[in-house]
FITIDREN-14901 format. One record per residue (C-alpha): residue number from 1; residue in three letters; x, y, z. Coordinates in steps of 0.05 Angstrom, whole numbers. Each point is the difference from the previous one (the first is absolute). Example, Ala and Ser with C-alpha at 12.3 -4.5 7.8 and 13.67 -1.06 7.14 Angstrom:
BEGIN
+-----+------+--------+--------+--------+
! seq ! type !      X !      Y !      Z !
+-----+------+--------+--------+--------+
!   1 !  ALA !    246 !    -90 !    156 !
!   2 !  SER !     27 !     69 !    -13 !
+-----+------+--------+--------+--------+
//
This chain:
BEGIN
+-----+------+--------+--------+--------+
! seq ! type !      X !      Y !      Z !
+-----+------+--------+--------+--------+
!   1 !  MET !    944 !   1166 !   -830 !
!   2 !  ASN !     51 !     -1 !     56 !
!   3 !  GLU !     31 !     60 !     36 !
!   4 !  GLU !     64 !      2 !    -43 !
!   5 !  GLN !    -39 !      3 !    -65 !
!   6 !  ARG !    -45 !     55 !     27 !
!   7 !  LYS !     60 !     43 !     21 !
!   8 !  GLY !     34 !    -10 !    -68 !
!   9 !  ALA !    -62 !     24 !    -36 !
!  10 !  GLN !     -2 !     62 !     43 !
!  11 !  LEU !     73 !     15 !    -15 !
!  12 !  ARG !    -11 !     -7 !    -75 !
!  13 !  GLU !    -60 !     46 !      4 !
!  14 !  ARG !     40 !     54 !     35 !
!  15 !  VAL !     58 !     -4 !    -49 !
!  16 !  ALA !    -50 !      8 !    -57 !
!  17 !  ILE !    -30 !     62 !     35 !
!  18 !  ALA !     70 !     29 !      9 !
!  19 !  GLY !     15 !    -11 !    -74 !
!  20 !  GLU !    -65 !     35 !    -20 !
!  21 !  VAL !     18 !     59 !     45 !
!  22 !  HIS !     69 !      5 !    -31 !
!  23 !  CYS !    -29 !     -1 !    -69 !
!  24 !  LEU !    -50 !     54 !     19 !
!  25 !  ILE !     56 !     43 !     27 !
!  26 !  VAL !     40 !     -8 !    -64 !
!  27 !  ALA !    -61 !     18 !    -41 !
!  28 !  VAL !    -11 !     62 !     40 !
!  29 !  PHE !     73 !     19 !     -8 !
!  30 !  LEU !     -3 !     -8 !    -75 !
!  31 !  THR !    -64 !     39 !     -4 !
!  32 !  ALA !     29 !     56 !     41 !
!  33 !  SER !     63 !      2 !    -43 !
!  34 !  CYS !    -41 !      6 !    -63 !
!  35 !  GLY !    -50 !     52 !     25 !
!  36 !  SER !      0 !     74 !     10 !
!  37 !  VAL !     21 !      0 !     73 !
!  38 !  THR !     64 !     33 !     20 !
!  39 !  PRO !     62 !    -42 !     10 !
!  40 !  ALA !      5 !     18 !     73 !
!  41 !  ALA !    -70 !    -22 !     15 !
!  42 !  SER !     12 !    -63 !    -40 !
!  43 !  ARG !     62 !    -16 !     39 !
!  44 !  MET !    -35 !     11 !     65 !
!  45 !  GLU !    -57 !    -45 !    -18 !
!  46 !  THR !     48 !    -51 !    -28 !
!  47 !  TYR !     41 !      2 !     64 !
!  48 !  GLU !    -63 !     -6 !     42 !
!  49 !  ALA !    -24 !    -58 !    -41 !
!  50 !  GLN !     69 !    -33 !      3 !
!  51 !  ARG !      1 !      9 !     75 !
!  52 !  ARG !    -69 !    -31 !      7 !
!  53 !  THR !     19 !    -56 !    -46 !
!  54 !  ASP !     63 !    -14 !     40 !
!  55 !  TYR !    -40 !      1 !     63 !
!  56 !  VAL !    -51 !    -49 !    -28 !
!  57 !  VAL !     54 !    -44 !    -28 !
!  58 !  ARG !     37 !      1 !     66 !
!  59 !  GLU !    -63 !    -19 !     37 !
!  60 !  LEU !    -14 !    -54 !    -51 !
!  61 !  ARG !     71 !    -27 !      7 !
!  62 !  GLU !     -6 !      1 !     76 !
!  63 !  GLU !    -67 !    -34 !     -4 !
!  64 !  ALA !     28 !    -50 !    -50 !
!  65 !  ALA !     58 !    -15 !     46 !
!  66 !  ALA !    -49 !     -9 !     58 !
!  67 !  LEU !    -42 !    -44 !    -44 !
!  68 !  ARG !     62 !    -40 !    -20 !
!  69 !  ALA !     19 !     -8 !     73 !
!  70 !  GLU !    -70 !    -19 !     17 !
!  71 !  MET !     -2 !    -48 !    -58 !
!  72 !  ALA !     65 !    -31 !     24 !
!  73 !  ALA !    -28 !     -6 !     70 !
!  74 !  THR !    -63 !    -29 !    -29 !
!  75 !  ARG !     40 !    -50 !    -41 !
!  76 !  ILE !     39 !    -19 !     63 !
!  77 !  ALA !    -66 !     -8 !     38 !
!  78 !  ALA !    -28 !    -39 !    -58 !
!  79 !  ALA !     61 !    -45 !      0 !
!  80 !  LYS !     -9 !    -10 !     74 !
!  81 !  LYS !    -74 !    -14 !    -10 !
!  82 !  GLU !     18 !    -49 !    -56 !
!  83 !  ALA !     49 !    -35 !     45 !
!  84 !  GLU !    -52 !     -2 !     55 !
!  85 !  PHE !    -51 !    -26 !    -50 !
!  86 !  GLN !     49 !    -54 !    -23 !
!  87 !  GLU !     12 !    -17 !     73 !
!  88 !  LEU !    -74 !     -3 !     13 !
!  89 !  ARG !     -9 !    -42 !    -63 !
!  90 !  ARG !     55 !    -47 !     25 !
!  91 !  GLN !    -34 !     -3 !     68 !
!  92 !  VAL !    -69 !    -15 !    -29 !
!  93 !  PRO !     11 !    -76 !     -6 !
!  94 !  LEU !     28 !      0 !     71 !
!  95 !  LEU !    -61 !     39 !     23 !
!  96 !  ILE !    -46 !    -48 !    -37 !
!  97 !  GLN !     36 !    -59 !     31 !
!  98 !  GLU !     -4 !     33 !     69 !
!  99 !  SER !    -74 !     14 !    -13 !
! 100 !  ALA !    -12 !    -73 !    -18 !
! 101 !  GLU !     38 !    -21 !     62 !
! 102 !  ALA !    -40 !     49 !     41 !
! 103 !  HIS !    -65 !    -28 !    -29 !
! 104 !  LYS !     25 !    -71 !     16 !
! 105 !  ALA !     19 !     21 !     70 !
! 106 !  GLU !    -69 !     33 !      8 !
! 107 !  ALA !    -34 !    -65 !    -22 !
! 108 !  GLN !     42 !    -39 !     49 !
! 109 !  LEU !    -17 !     49 !     55 !
! 110 !  ARG !    -74 !     -7 !    -17 !
! 111 !  GLN !      6 !    -76 !      2 !
! 112 !  VAL !     36 !      4 !     67 !
! 113 !  LYS !    -53 !     47 !     25 !
! 114 !  ALA !    -55 !    -49 !    -22 !
! 115 !  GLU !     36 !    -58 !     34 !
! 116 !  GLN !      9 !     42 !     64 !
! 117 !  GLN !    -74 !     17 !     -3 !
! 118 !  GLN !    -18 !    -74 !     -6 !
! 119 !  ALA !     47 !    -16 !     57 !
! 120 !  PHE !    -32 !     55 !     41 !
! 121 !  ASP !    -70 !    -26 !    -15 !
! 122 !  ALA !     22 !    -70 !     20 !
! 123 !  LYS !     30 !     26 !     64 !
! 124 !  GLN !    -64 !     38 !     14 !
! 125 !  THR !    -41 !    -63 !    -11 !
! 126 !  GLU !     47 !    -39 !     45 !
! 127 !  LEU !     -4 !     55 !     53 !
! 128 !  THR !    -76 !     -4 !     -2 !
! 129 !  ALA !      3 !    -76 !      8 !
! 130 !  LEU !     48 !      7 !     58 !
! 131 !  ARG !    -45 !     50 !     33 !
! 132 !  SER !    -59 !    -47 !     -8 !
! 133 !  GLU !     41 !    -57 !     29 !
! 134 !  ARG !     22 !     45 !     57 !
! 135 !  ASP !    -73 !     15 !     16 !
! 136 !  GLN !    -16 !    -75 !     -2 !
! 137 !  LEU !     58 !    -14 !     47 !
! 138 !  ARG !    -24 !     53 !     47 !
! 139 !  GLU !    -70 !    -31 !      1 !
! 140 !  ALA !     32 !    -69 !     11 !
! 141 !  LYS !     42 !     29 !     57 !
! 142 !  LEU !    -62 !     30 !     33 !
! 143 !  GLU !    -36 !    -67 !     -8 !
! 144 !  LEU !     59 !    -37 !     30 !
! 145 !  GLN !      2 !     49 !     58 !
! 146 !  THR !    -74 !    -12 !     11 !
! 147 !  GLN !     11 !    -75 !     -2 !
! 148 !  ALA !     59 !      7 !     48 !
! 149 !  VAL !    -47 !     35 !     49 !
! 150 !  GLN !    -51 !    -56 !     -8 !
! 151 !  LEU !     54 !    -55 !      5 !
! 152 !  PRO !      1 !     -8 !     77 !
! 153 !  PRO !    -75 !    -15 !      4 !
! 154 !  LEU !      8 !    -48 !    -59 !
! 155 !  ARG !     57 !    -35 !     36 !
! 156 !  ASP !    -43 !     -7 !     63 !
! 157 !  ALA !    -57 !    -28 !    -42 !
! 158 !  LEU !     49 !    -49 !    -34 !
! 159 !  ALA !     26 !    -22 !     68 !
! 160 !  GLN !    -71 !    -11 !     24 !
! 161 !  ALA !    -16 !    -38 !    -64 !
! 162 !  ARG !     61 !    -44 !     10 !
! 163 !  ALA !    -19 !    -13 !     72 !
! 164 !  ALA !    -71 !    -17 !    -22 !
! 165 !  GLU !     28 !    -46 !    -54 !
! 166 !  THR !     43 !    -35 !     52 !
! 167 !  THR !    -62 !     -9 !     44 !
! 168 !  VAL !    -41 !    -26 !    -58 !
! 169 !  GLN !     56 !    -48 !    -20 !
! 170 !  GLY !      2 !    -27 !     72 !
! 171 !  ARG !    -76 !     -8 !     -2 !
! 172 !  VAL !      5 !    -35 !    -67 !
! 173 !  LYS !     52 !    -48 !     28 !
! 174 !  GLU !    -46 !    -14 !     59 !
! 175 !  LEU !    -58 !    -13 !    -47 !
! 176 !  GLU !     43 !    -46 !    -42 !
! 177 !  LEU !     20 !    -39 !     62 !
! 178 !  SER !    -73 !     -4 !     20 !
! 179 !  VAL !    -20 !    -25 !    -69 !
! 180 !  ALA !     56 !    -52 !      3 !
! 181 !  SER !    -24 !    -23 !     68 !
! 182 !  LEU !    -72 !     -3 !    -24 !
! 183 !  THR !     21 !    -39 !    -62 !
! 184 !  SER !     36 !    -50 !     44 !
! 185 !  ASP !    -62 !     -8 !     44 !
! 186 !  LEU !    -42 !     -8 !    -63 !
! 187 !  ASP !     45 !    -56 !    -25 !
! 188 !  LYS !     -5 !    -35 !     67 !
! 189 !  LEU !    -76 !      8 !      0 !
! 190 !  THR !     -4 !    -26 !    -71 !
! 191 !  GLY !     39 !    -62 !     20 !
! 192 !  GLU !    -45 !    -12 !     59 !
! 193 !  LEU !    -61 !     10 !    -46 !
! 194 !  GLU !     26 !    -53 !    -48 !
! 195 !  GLN !     10 !    -48 !     57 !
! 196 !  VAL !    -71 !     13 !     25 !
! 197 !  ARG !    -28 !    -11 !    -70 !
! 198 !  LYS !     37 !    -65 !     -6 !
! 199 !  GLY !    -26 !    -23 !     67 !
! 200 !  LEU !    -72 !     18 !    -19 !
! 201 !  ALA !      7 !    -36 !    -66 !
! 202 !  GLY !     24 !    -63 !     37 !
! 203 !  ASN !    -58 !      3 !     50 !
! 204 !  ARG !    -50 !      7 !    -57 !
! 205 !  GLY !     28 !    -60 !    -35 !
! 206 !  LYS !     -6 !    -43 !     62 !
! 207 !  SER !    -71 !     20 !     16 !
! 208 !  ALA !    -26 !     -2 !    -72 !
! 209 !  VAL !    -20 !    -77 !      2 !
! 210 !  LYS !    -32 !    -33 !     60 !
! 211 !  PRO !     -3 !    -77 !     11 !
! 212 !  GLY !    -63 !    -37 !    -28 !
! 213 !  LYS !    -23 !     58 !    -46 !
! 214 !  PRO !     16 !     16 !    -72 !
! 215 !  ALA !     46 !     57 !     -9 !
! 216 !  SER !    -49 !     35 !    -47 !
! 217 !  THR !    -56 !      4 !     53 !
! 218 !  HIS !     44 !     29 !     54 !
! 219 !  ARG !     43 !     46 !    -42 !
! 220 !  SER !    -25 !     70 !      6 !
! 221 !  PRO !     13 !     46 !    -59 !
! 222 !  PRO !     56 !     50 !     11 !
! 223 !  PRO !    -22 !     71 !      9 !
! 224 !  ALA !      2 !     41 !    -63 !
! 225 !  LYS !     59 !     47 !      0 !
! 226 !  SER !     26 !     46 !    -51 !
! 227 !  GLU !     69 !     -7 !    -27 !
! 228 !  ALA !     23 !     62 !     36 !
! 229 !  THR !    -30 !    -24 !     66 !
! 230 !  SER !     28 !    -71 !     -4 !
! 231 !  ASN !     69 !     21 !    -20 !
! 232 !  HIS !     11 !     67 !     35 !
! 233 !  ALA !    -47 !      4 !     60 !
! 234 !  PRO !     44 !      7 !     62 !
! 235 !  SER !    -16 !    -36 !     64 !
! 236 !  PRO !    -26 !     38 !     60 !
! 237 !  ALA !     68 !     -6 !     32 !
! 238 !  ALA !     35 !     30 !    -60 !
! 239 !  GLU !    -51 !     57 !    -12 !
! 240 !  PRO !     30 !     50 !     50 !
! 241 !  ALA !     69 !     -9 !    -29 !
! 242 !  SER !    -26 !      8 !    -72 !
! 243 !  ARG !    -35 !     64 !     21 !
! 244 !  LEU !     64 !     26 !     29 !
! 245 !  ILE !     37 !    -15 !    -64 !
! 246 !  SER !    -54 !     26 !    -48 !
! 247 !  ALA !     -7 !     65 !     37 !
! 248 !  PRO !     48 !     56 !    -25 !
! 249 !  ALA !     57 !      3 !     49 !
! 250 !  SER !     12 !     74 !    -13 !
! 251 !  GLN !    -72 !     25 !      3 !
! 252 !  ASP !      1 !     50 !     57 !
! 253 !  ARG !    -75 !     17 !     -3 !
! 254 !  PRO !    -60 !    -19 !    -43 !
! 255 !  GLY !      2 !     27 !    -70 !
! 256 !  HIS !     75 !     14 !      1 !
! 257 !  HIS !     64 !    -38 !    -14 !
! 258 !  ILE !     72 !     15 !     21 !
! 259 !  VAL !     48 !    -17 !    -57 !
! 260 !  ALA !     50 !    -53 !     20 !
! 261 !  SER !     64 !    -24 !    -34 !
! 262 !  GLY !    -17 !    -36 !    -65 !
! 263 !  ASP !    -70 !     31 !     -7 !
! 264 !  THR !    -20 !     27 !    -68 !
! 265 !  LEU !    -65 !     28 !    -27 !
! 266 !  GLY !    -10 !    -64 !    -39 !
! 267 !  THR !      7 !    -46 !     61 !
! 268 !  LEU !    -45 !     45 !     42 !
! 269 !  ALA !    -52 !      3 !    -55 !
! 270 !  ARG !     -1 !    -77 !     -2 !
! 271 !  GLN !     -1 !     -4 !     76 !
! 272 !  TYR !    -60 !     46 !      7 !
! 273 !  ASP !    -34 !    -20 !    -65 !
! 274 !  VAL !      2 !     69 !    -31 !
! 275 !  THR !     35 !     31 !    -60 !
! 276 !  VAL !     64 !     39 !     -1 !
! 277 !  GLU !    -36 !     61 !    -28 !
! 278 !  GLU !    -50 !     -2 !     58 !
! 279 !  LEU !     58 !      0 !     49 !
! 280 !  LYS !     34 !     57 !    -36 !
! 281 !  THR !    -65 !     40 !     -3 !
! 282 !  ALA !    -16 !    -12 !     73 !
! 283 !  ASN !     70 !     23 !     21 !
! 284 !  ARG !     11 !     54 !    -53 !
! 285 !  LEU !     62 !    -34 !    -27 !
! 286 !  GLN !     32 !     27 !    -64 !
! 287 !  SER !     43 !    -63 !    -11 !
! 288 !  ASP !      5 !    -73 !     21 !
! 289 !  VAL !     56 !     15 !     50 !
! 290 !  ILE !    -15 !    -10 !     74 !
! 291 !  HIS !     46 !      5 !     60 !
! 292 !  VAL !     10 !    -43 !     62 !
! 293 !  GLY !    -40 !     28 !     58 !
! 294 !  GLN !    -49 !     37 !    -45 !
! 295 !  ARG !    -74 !     -4 !     22 !
! 296 !  LEU !    -46 !    -19 !    -57 !
! 297 !  THR !    -76 !      6 !     -1 !
! 298 !  ILE !    -35 !    -63 !    -23 !
! 299 !  PRO !    -61 !     11 !    -45 !
! 300 !  ALA !    -68 !    -22 !     26 !
! 301 !  ASP !     -2 !    -59 !    -48 !
! 302 !  GLY !     61 !    -32 !     35 !
! 303 !  LEU !    -22 !     11 !     72 !
! 304 !  HIS !    -39 !    -66 !      3 !
! 305 !  LEU !     67 !    -38 !     -3 !
! 306 !  SER !     28 !     33 !     62 !
! 307 !  PRO !    -16 !    -37 !     66 !
+-----+------+--------+--------+--------+
//
């Protein structure tokens, strides 16, 4: 029940009460007129009752007018409320649409926030990587500064190494010239040896048969010689030169060899009758690379070949 209905019910209840009072007054008046009371007293009571009735009726009318005015104001307020309600009802779809748009905007904001968080995490990771790279660059800078401090001694050592290399190259050239000279002398001695052999062979042929005796009785058997002795044995005149050639030209002291241009571990192993592994073990070599001017130790098995 709304406010207007409640006030109408109160107004009807008061009107009914006023009617009952009026009826009661009329009944009292009739009873008084029919009884044994005096007319003056009856009139006085009637007048008093009429006055009270008029007063009650007047109050009821005033209250009814106030109620009517209040009901009119209530109706006006209700009409306003109804208009506001209709306006609110009309705005409900707009509010629903705005709410949906607000939810959509909130979802978009959440997505943007998630993307920004991912971008922030990526930037944080990149920042960590850059810091690590910065630390590495600082360490490299310190190392380069240390190397820069050590660079002048290294330059001096390089200059000394280059000077030593130049000296070794000059010595190698001298040794090559010496070997070429010894080779030329050997060729000359070999030619002279062949001429001597030819002369000895002619003398033996002339003195093999004497006059008046069979060749079989005067021919002495040739001395037994091995194939290596008959074909490769040098004459006494050629022996010093062959020793000079067979001796290592770059051997500075017994048990050692100075590497010359063209030397390899294979040629040195064949020259000294040892293996490449023995040479590497004796000189603590990690590879087969050797350098000109390098001093190598010859194992004990190859020392018998040196002069």
